[in-house]
N, C-alpha and C positions, 0 to 999 in steps of 0.2 A: 413701606411706610403706611400705606393706606390700611393694610390689615391691622397694624399695630394701633393706629388711631381708632379703628373700629372697635377693637376689643377694649381699649382703655377708656374711651369716651362713653361707652355704653354703661360703664359702672355707675356714672352719675345718675343716669335714669333708673338703674336698677335699685339704687338706694330708696327709691320711691315705689318701685314695682313690687317688691316682695314685702308687702305689709302683713301684719299679723292677722290670722284668720280666727274663727271661733269654732267651737265644737258643735256637733249635731247638725241640724239643718241651717243653711245659710239664711241670714236675715237681709242680705243684700238684695235690693229690688232688681238689680241687673241679673242676679242668679236665680231669682224666683225660689222654687222649692227644691232646687238641686242640692244634693248633699254636699257639705263642705269638704274640700279636698285638703289633705296635708301630705307631707312627705311619707308619713307612715301608711296612709290608706290609698294613696294615688294609684298605685299599680292595680290593686284589687278593684277599685271603683271604675277605673278607666277600662280595665279588661271586661268587666261586666257590661259597661255602657257600649263598648265597641261591638260586642256580640249582638246587642239589641239594636244597634244603629250601624249597619254595615256600609253606609254610603261612602263613596270615594270621590265624587265630583262636587266641587264647590265653585261658586262664582264670586269673585271680588269685584264689586262695582265701584268705580271711582268717578270723580268729576272729569277724568281724562280718558275714560273708556272702561271696558270690562276685561277682566283677566279670568279665564277658566283654568282651574288647577285640578289635576288628578292626584289624589293622595295614594300613597303606596300601602298595600295591604300587609307587607312584611315589616312595617314600622307601626304596629297596631296601637301602641300607647299614644304616640304622637298623632296618629290619624284620629283616634277616638277623642283625644283632648281638643283637637282643632274643630272637629264636628260638634262636639259638646258646646264649646264656646260660641260657635256660629249659631247653633240652635237656640242658645240662650239670648241671642241678640247682643252678645258682649261686644262684638267688633263694630256694631253699627254706630256711625258717627265718630268713630276713631279716625286717626290720621296716619299718614306716612310722616313720621317725625324725624327721620334721618335719611338723607339722600347723598350718596357718593357716586358721582358719574363714573361709568366704566367699572363699577364695583358692585353695589347693591342698593336696594331701597328697603327701608325697615319700617314696620308698622306695628300697631297693637295698643297704642295709648293715644291720649289727646291732651291738649292744654285747655280745651274748652270746659271740661268737667273732670273731676277726679273719679276714676273708676275704682270702686272697692274690689279688692281681689283676695281670693284665698291664698294662704301662704303655702305653696308647694312647688316642687320642681318635678319635671317629667324625666324618668330614668333614661339615660342615654340609649339610643338605638342606632348608633353609627354603623353603617354597613358599607363594605367596599364596593358594592354594585350601585350604590347611590352616592353620587358625588356632585360637586359644585359647578355643574355645567350651566350655561346660559339658560335661564328660566327655572332653575332649581328653587324649590321652597324649603327653607330650613328654619330651625328654631334657634334664637340667640340664647346666650347663657352667660353667667359669671365666668371670669378667668379661673384657671386651675388653682391659683393661690387662695381664692376665696371659696372655691367650689371643687374640692378634690374628687368628688364623685361625678363631676361633669353633668350634673342635672341640668336639663334644658329649662329655660324660662317657662312659666305657666302660660304665657300668652304673647310674648314679643317674638315676632317672626320676621324673616326677610326673604326677598326675592332677588335672585342673582341676575345681574346684567353682565358684568365681566367684559373681557376682551379676548381676542384670539391670540394664542401663544405660539411660539416656535419651539423647536426641540431643545435649543440651548436654554431657553427660559424655564422649561419644565425640568431639565436636568438640574438647574440651579435650585429650584424650589424643592425638588426631591432630596438633594443633598442637605439643604438647610433644615428641612423638616424631618429628615430621616424616614422618608416614605418611598414606596415604589409605585409608580403609575402603571396600571394595566394597559394593554394594547388598546382597549376600548376608551380608556381615559385619554390616552395620548391622541388618538384619532379625533375624539370629541373636542379636546382643548385646542387642537391645531386647526380645526375647521369651524365648529360652532362657537367655541370660546367658553369662557367661564372664569372662575376664581379658584384655581387649584391649590393655592396656599391655605385655603380653609379646610381642605380634605382631612379626614380623621379627627377633626376637632369638634365639629358640630353635626347634629343629626339632620340629614336631608330626608324629608318624608313626603315629598311630592314634586311635581313638575308642571309647568305651564303647558297646556295643550292648545290654548287660543289666547291671543292678546300679548304676545311678546313685544309688539310695537308700543303697547301702553307702558310697559316698564321703561322703554327708551324715552318716551315722552316725559314721564315723571322724573327720570334721571337727569333731564335737561333743565329742570326748573331752577330758578335762582334760589340760593340758600344763604343763610347767615354764617358767621364765622364758626358756629357749632354744627354746621351741616343741616340745620333745621330749615325746611322750605319757608321762604318769606311769606308765601300765601298757602294757607292750609289746603291739603289735598285729602278730602274726606273719603271714607269708604263704608260700604256695607258688605257683609259676607253672608251668602245664602247657600245652603246645602241643596244640591240638585238631585243627585241619585247615588 
């Protein structure tokens, strides 16, 4: 049920996330002189940006502590997109706007100010070797009904908390979702934990290397009926190396 709520409730926010962009250079002060991205040019521009900006380590600083994340090199479009937004300062003063204990914490927007956004999605880079273990970084997206190409959100991301599963639980999830878990996945989900029900649906493009305890702290905060933290948890995102 948690997974279903996550996918469904996220649509309300996305109706405000994917706002129309403009052509040429962005006039958005948050984006500076960065070229505007669209579905048509995102792959080309992100590929070029990724080659010129090879960093893979970012720090997400929050009021509850710092989370260091290593971005995967074999999900180049998502890595480049996240680094690009971080270098723009796009995530600074945004918040974790959806928190589900034992599931995930989601960020990339804020209710303090409306962030102007280019209208684009990031092409899916789902890979079997990157899955929703505890500490995984992944990009949210529209459900398949509205997004048949499974394009990732341009900016909304989540960090996995999850729980430890037993073999019976994994067997049930595999049967329901018609997927097969690798020995590595089984070992990880039955020891470290995670959210295996999200596998094959969303692009995982990094993992926490320091600060898992911060995810746990954020996951415990009081939330309203819409899973929005009662008190804002602000963040800044800085590219390290």
